[in-house]
C-alpha positions as CSV (number, residue, x, y, z in Angstrom):
1,M,-69.6,31.2,-67.7
2,A,-67.9,27.8,-67.3
3,R,-69.8,25.1,-65.6
4,R,-68.2,23.4,-62.6
5,R,-67.4,19.8,-62.9
6,G,-67.8,17.3,-60.1
7,L,-64.9,15.3,-58.6
8,S,-63.6,12.4,-60.6
9,A,-63.6,8.9,-59.0
10,E,-59.8,9.2,-58.4
11,D,-60.2,12.6,-56.7
12,K,-63.0,11.2,-54.5
13,T,-60.9,8.2,-53.4
14,L,-58.0,10.5,-52.6
15,W,-60.3,12.9,-50.7
16,S,-61.8,10.1,-48.6
17,R,-58.3,9.0,-47.6
18,V,-57.4,12.5,-46.5
19,A,-60.7,13.1,-44.7
20,S,-60.3,9.8,-42.8
21,T,-57.2,11.1,-41.1
22,A,-58.7,14.5,-40.0
23,V,-59.3,15.2,-36.4
24,P,-62.5,17.4,-35.7
25,L,-62.0,20.8,-34.2
26,H,-65.3,20.5,-32.3
27,P,-65.7,16.9,-31.1
28,A,-69.0,17.7,-29.3
29,R,-70.8,18.3,-32.6
30,K,-72.4,15.3,-34.3
31,Q,-70.5,13.7,-37.1
32,A,-71.6,11.5,-39.9
33,Q,-68.6,9.3,-39.5
34,P,-66.3,9.0,-36.5
35,A,-62.7,10.1,-37.4
36,P,-60.0,7.6,-36.6
37,E,-57.7,8.4,-33.7
38,P,-54.2,9.6,-34.5
39,P,-51.4,7.3,-33.5
40,P,-50.1,8.1,-30.0
41,L,-47.1,10.4,-29.8
42,K,-43.9,9.0,-28.4
43,K,-42.6,11.0,-25.5
44,P,-38.9,11.8,-25.5
45,P,-37.0,10.3,-22.5
46,A,-36.9,12.6,-19.5
47,V,-33.5,14.4,-19.1
48,S,-32.6,15.7,-15.7
49,Q,-31.5,19.3,-15.9
50,P,-30.1,21.5,-13.1
51,A,-32.4,24.1,-11.8
52,P,-32.0,27.4,-13.6
53,L,-30.3,30.3,-11.8
54,P,-32.7,33.1,-10.8
55,L,-32.1,36.0,-13.1
56,A,-31.2,38.3,-10.3
57,D,-28.3,36.0,-9.4
58,L,-27.1,35.4,-12.9
59,R,-23.7,36.8,-13.6
60,L,-21.3,36.3,-16.5
61,G,-18.6,33.9,-15.4
62,A,-20.6,32.5,-12.5
63,R,-20.4,28.8,-11.8
64,S,-23.4,26.8,-12.9
65,G,-24.0,25.4,-9.5
66,G,-25.3,28.8,-8.4
67,G,-22.1,29.6,-6.4
68,S,-21.1,33.2,-6.0
69,T,-17.5,32.7,-7.1
70,R,-16.9,34.7,-10.2
71,V,-14.3,33.6,-12.7
72,D,-13.0,36.5,-14.8
73,L,-12.2,35.0,-18.2
74,S,-11.2,38.2,-19.9
75,P,-9.0,40.6,-18.0
76,P,-8.5,44.0,-19.6
77,L,-6.0,43.7,-22.5
78,P,-3.3,46.0,-21.2
79,Q,-3.2,44.1,-17.8
80,A,-3.1,40.8,-19.6
81,L,-0.1,41.9,-21.8
82,H,1.7,43.3,-18.8
83,A,1.1,40.1,-16.9
84,Q,3.2,38.1,-19.4
85,P,6.7,37.3,-18.5
86,L,9.4,39.7,-19.7
87,R,11.5,38.1,-22.4
88,M,13.6,41.1,-23.4
89,D,16.3,43.2,-21.8
90,H,14.9,45.2,-18.8
91,K,16.6,48.5,-19.8
92,T,15.3,48.3,-23.4
93,H,11.8,47.4,-22.1
94,R,11.8,50.4,-19.8
95,Q,12.8,52.7,-22.6
96,M,10.3,51.2,-24.9
97,S,7.5,51.5,-22.3
98,R,8.3,55.2,-21.8
99,G,8.1,55.9,-25.5
100,K,11.8,56.7,-25.7
101,L,12.6,54.1,-28.4
102,A,11.5,55.0,-31.8
103,P,9.9,52.2,-33.8
104,E,11.9,51.2,-36.9
105,A,8.8,50.4,-38.9
106,R,5.1,50.8,-38.5
107,I,1.9,49.4,-40.1
108,D,-1.6,50.9,-39.8
109,L,-4.3,48.2,-39.8
110,H,-6.9,50.8,-38.9
111,G,-10.2,50.3,-40.8
112,M,-9.3,46.8,-42.2
113,T,-11.4,43.8,-41.6
114,L,-10.0,40.9,-39.6
115,A,-9.8,38.8,-42.8
116,V,-7.7,41.4,-44.6
117,A,-5.6,42.5,-41.6
118,Q,-4.2,39.1,-40.6
119,P,-2.2,38.3,-43.8
120,V,-1.1,42.0,-44.0
121,L,0.2,41.8,-40.4
122,T,1.9,38.5,-41.0
123,R,3.7,39.8,-44.1
124,F,4.8,43.0,-42.3
125,V,6.2,41.3,-39.3
126,M,8.0,38.6,-41.2
127,Q,9.5,41.2,-43.6
128,A,10.6,43.4,-40.7
129,R,12.4,40.5,-39.0
130,A,14.0,39.5,-42.3
131,D,15.2,43.2,-42.6
132,G,16.8,42.9,-39.2
133,R,14.5,45.4,-37.4
134,R,13.8,44.9,-33.7
135,L,11.0,47.3,-32.7
136,V,7.9,47.8,-34.9
137,L,4.7,49.6,-34.2
138,V,1.3,48.0,-35.1
139,I,-1.5,50.5,-35.2
140,T,-5.0,49.0,-34.7
141,G,-7.0,52.0,-33.7
142,K,-9.1,52.0,-30.5
143,G,-12.3,50.9,-32.3
144,R,-15.7,52.2,-31.7
145,G,-18.8,50.8,-30.0
146,A,-22.1,50.2,-31.9
147,G,-23.8,53.0,-30.1
148,P,-26.6,53.2,-27.6
149,D,-29.3,52.2,-30.2
150,A,-27.5,48.9,-31.1
151,P,-29.6,45.8,-30.6
152,L,-26.7,43.9,-28.9
153,P,-23.7,45.2,-27.0
154,V,-20.6,45.0,-29.1
155,R,-17.0,45.0,-27.8
156,P,-15.3,48.0,-29.5
157,G,-12.0,47.4,-31.4
158,A,-12.0,43.9,-32.9
159,L,-8.5,44.5,-34.3
160,R,-7.3,45.9,-31.0
161,H,-8.3,42.7,-29.2
162,T,-7.4,40.2,-31.9
163,V,-3.9,41.5,-33.0
164,P,-2.2,40.4,-29.7
165,H,-3.6,36.9,-30.1
166,W,-2.3,36.7,-33.7
167,L,1.2,37.9,-32.5
168,H,1.3,35.0,-30.0
169,M,0.2,32.3,-32.4
170,P,2.1,30.6,-35.3
171,P,3.7,31.7,-37.5
172,L,4.2,35.1,-35.8
173,N,5.2,33.7,-32.4
174,A,8.4,32.5,-33.9
175,A,9.4,36.1,-34.8
176,V,7.9,38.0,-31.9
177,L,9.7,38.3,-28.6
178,Q,7.4,40.8,-26.7
179,V,4.1,42.7,-27.3
180,R,3.2,45.7,-25.2
181,P,0.7,48.5,-25.5
182,A,2.3,51.6,-27.1
183,H,3.1,54.8,-25.3
184,R,0.8,57.8,-25.8
185,R,3.2,59.4,-28.2
186,H,3.0,56.4,-30.5
187,G,-0.7,55.8,-30.3
188,G,-1.5,54.7,-26.8
189,E,-4.3,52.2,-26.5
190,G,-4.7,52.1,-30.3
191,A,-1.3,50.7,-31.0
192,Y,1.2,48.0,-29.9
193,Y,5.0,47.8,-29.7
194,V,6.2,44.5,-31.2
195,Y,9.7,43.6,-30.2
196,L,11.1,41.1,-32.7
197,R,13.6,38.3,-32.1
198,R,17.1,38.4,-33.8
């Protein structure tokens, strides 16, 4: 069995420096040497914060002052699309809304990720406009929720909620005249009519 060696002079010096900074766990007990006091901690400057809302009164979209006025930042998507001004012919719009106009082309984004779907949609819309088409159908699917056992609530249908935003942003907004939810016969809530500019 190997015999233990004692500490070298260098180790003892190092240990004495470390031990001199230690603070005792039980200060009431006798100590051979008093430990030096640690330097005082600097307190951060006090920041005045508004009083938190009681949890019972907390509502999404409520004002921070505790007021009861609720601001709805996200109206349901079909209502938001219908609230947009009509930029196309009323008669054509009525026929399209009733599902009486047949889309000239369609794309199914169903099952794609957002990163894959955006360039595919852009290419499709630009090509359809270049081909002289006016009404195209974009199928997104309705999406599905994460289920009752999910740790966080998840809004179903990422594509369904994101595609209309893409269609109203550059470069697609230069090609798109109107976006409306599709009629039941063309996919209902899981698809959009996209009416293109000439």
